[in-house]
C-alpha positions in Angstrom: -28.3 37.1 -9.9 -29.3 39.1 -13.0 -27.1 39.9 -16.0 -26.5 43.5 -14.9 -25.0 42.4 -11.6 -23.0 39.7 -13.3 -21.6 42.3 -15.7 -20.7 44.6 -12.8 -18.8 41.8 -11.0 -17.2 40.6 -14.2 -15.9 44.1 -15.0 -14.5 44.6 -11.5 -11.3 42.8 -12.6 -11.3 40.6 -9.5 -12.1 37.3 -11.2 -10.2 35.0 -13.5 -13.1 32.6 -14.2 -16.8 33.3 -14.5 -19.6 30.7 -14.5 -22.7 32.1 -16.2 -26.1 30.8 -16.9 -27.3 31.2 -20.5 -30.7 32.4 -19.4 -30.6 35.3 -16.9 -32.8 38.3 -16.3 -31.8 41.6 -18.0 -28.9 40.2 -20.1 -28.7 36.6 -21.2 -25.5 34.8 -20.9 -24.5 35.3 -24.5 -25.0 39.1 -24.3 -23.0 39.1 -21.0 -20.2 37.1 -22.6 -20.1 39.5 -25.5 -19.8 42.5 -23.2 -17.1 40.8 -21.1 -15.1 39.9 -24.2 -15.2 43.5 -25.4 -13.7 44.6 -22.0 -11.1 41.9 -21.7 -9.5 41.9 -25.1 -5.8 41.5 -24.0 -6.3 39.3 -20.9 -9.7 37.6 -21.3 -11.5 36.1 -18.4 -12.3 32.5 -18.8 -16.0 31.9 -19.0 -18.0 28.7 -18.6 -21.7 28.6 -19.6 -24.3 26.5 -17.9 -27.6 25.8 -19.6 -30.4 23.4 -20.0 -30.6 24.5 -23.7 -28.1 22.4 -25.6 -29.4 23.2 -29.0 -26.9 23.7 -31.8 -28.1 27.3 -32.1 -27.2 28.0 -28.5 -23.8 26.2 -28.8 -23.0 28.1 -32.0 -23.9 31.5 -30.4 -21.8 30.7 -27.4 -18.8 29.7 -29.5 -19.1 32.8 -31.7 -19.2 35.0 -28.5 -16.0 33.3 -27.3 -17.0 30.8 -24.6 -14.3 28.8 -23.0 -16.5 25.9 -21.7 -20.0 24.7 -21.8 -21.9 22.4 -19.4 -25.4 21.1 -19.5 -27.7 21.2 -16.5 -28.0 19.5 -14.2 -24.3 20.1 -13.7 -22.1 17.5 -12.3 -19.9 19.2 -9.7 -16.9 17.0 -10.4 -17.2 17.9 -14.1 -17.5 21.6 -13.3 -14.4 21.5 -11.1 -12.4 19.7 -13.7 -13.5 22.3 -16.3 -12.4 25.2 -14.1 -9.1 23.5 -13.2 -8.4 22.9 -16.9 -9.0 26.5 -17.7 -7.0 27.9 -14.8 -4.0 25.5 -15.4 -3.1 27.3 -18.6 
């Protein structure tokens, strides 16, 4: 999926949690997150980023954009499910 399609789905209002890749075609995950955050000011969608790029620069950019969770690839399914459950329990 590319960033444009992810944005379209995210803006549909049908989802409470989004799992995005930091590196996508068209919009990267940080740009996508910034666009979603501008749209969901009052009731923000929870967003988890997945990436193989765990540099401090990437982590800082995600934090500044308002990420709710961050997981390194390869992703452990149990860890991902725990992260989603933790975000949706609040």
